[in-house]
C-alpha positions as CSV (number, residue, x, y, z in Angstrom):
1,M,-11.3,-47.1,-20.4
2,E,-9.7,-44.7,-17.9
3,T,-6.0,-43.8,-18.2
4,V,-4.2,-43.4,-14.8
5,M,-1.0,-41.5,-14.7
6,T,1.3,-42.7,-11.9
7,K,4.5,-41.1,-10.8
8,P,7.6,-43.2,-11.4
9,V,9.3,-44.6,-8.3
10,V,12.6,-42.7,-7.7
11,I,15.1,-43.2,-4.9
12,T,16.4,-39.8,-3.8
13,D,18.3,-40.6,-0.6
14,M,21.1,-42.8,-2.0
15,K,23.8,-40.4,-0.8
16,K,22.6,-40.7,2.7
17,K,22.4,-44.5,2.3
18,A,26.0,-44.6,1.1
19,S,27.4,-42.0,3.6
20,D,29.7,-44.5,5.2
21,I,31.7,-45.2,2.0
22,L,31.3,-41.8,0.1
23,L,35.0,-40.9,0.5
24,A,36.3,-44.5,0.3
25,I,35.6,-45.3,-3.3
26,S,36.0,-43.6,-6.7
27,W,32.4,-42.8,-7.8
28,R,33.9,-41.7,-11.1
29,E,35.2,-45.2,-11.8
30,L,32.0,-46.8,-10.6
31,A,30.0,-44.6,-13.0
32,N,32.3,-45.4,-15.9
33,N,32.8,-49.1,-15.3
34,Y,29.3,-50.2,-14.2
35,F,27.0,-47.7,-15.7
36,H,29.0,-46.5,-18.7
37,K,28.0,-43.0,-17.7
38,S,29.8,-39.9,-16.6
39,A,30.7,-39.1,-13.0
40,S,28.5,-36.1,-13.1
41,W,25.5,-38.3,-14.0
42,L,26.2,-40.5,-10.9
43,Y,26.8,-37.5,-8.7
44,H,23.5,-35.9,-9.7
45,K,21.8,-39.3,-9.1
46,M,23.4,-39.6,-5.7
47,D,22.3,-36.0,-4.8
48,G,18.6,-36.7,-6.0
49,I,18.7,-34.2,-8.8
50,D,18.3,-34.6,-12.6
51,G,20.7,-33.0,-15.1
52,N,18.5,-29.9,-15.2
53,G,18.6,-29.3,-11.4
54,G,15.1,-30.6,-10.8
55,K,14.1,-33.6,-8.7
56,G,15.7,-36.9,-9.7
57,G,17.3,-39.9,-8.3
58,F,17.6,-43.7,-8.9
59,T,15.0,-45.7,-10.5
60,P,14.5,-49.1,-8.9
61,D,16.5,-50.7,-11.8
62,E,19.3,-48.3,-11.4
63,A,19.4,-48.8,-7.7
64,E,19.6,-52.6,-8.2
65,Q,22.5,-52.0,-10.7
66,L,24.3,-49.8,-8.1
67,R,23.8,-52.5,-5.5
68,G,25.3,-55.1,-7.8
69,A,28.2,-52.8,-8.6
70,L,28.9,-52.3,-4.9
71,V,28.7,-56.1,-4.2
72,D,31.1,-56.7,-7.1
73,L,33.5,-54.1,-5.9
74,S,33.3,-55.5,-2.4
75,N,34.0,-59.0,-3.7
76,R,37.0,-57.7,-5.6
77,I,38.3,-56.0,-2.4
78,R,37.9,-59.2,-0.4
79,R,39.8,-61.1,-3.0
80,V,42.8,-58.8,-2.8
81,A,42.6,-58.7,1.0
82,D,42.7,-62.5,1.0
83,T,46.0,-62.5,-1.0
84,I,47.8,-60.4,1.6
């Protein structure tokens, strides 16, 4: 039996993908409320680095969690806008 080592899939261009909203939302609040992690953890992920300065980024599961957080946040914003 042969063991094959595969590199994990990591998304490193999230900051580029989110460039339109980078200054519009609180990434600290998003990190705390949706990931239960620190702001620096999320900033490192967004920048595509790990905590030690090496290559890093979002796993597919983390990217999906971020997508869900942004969808939830957009729904909350829409509800507030609808009450105005």
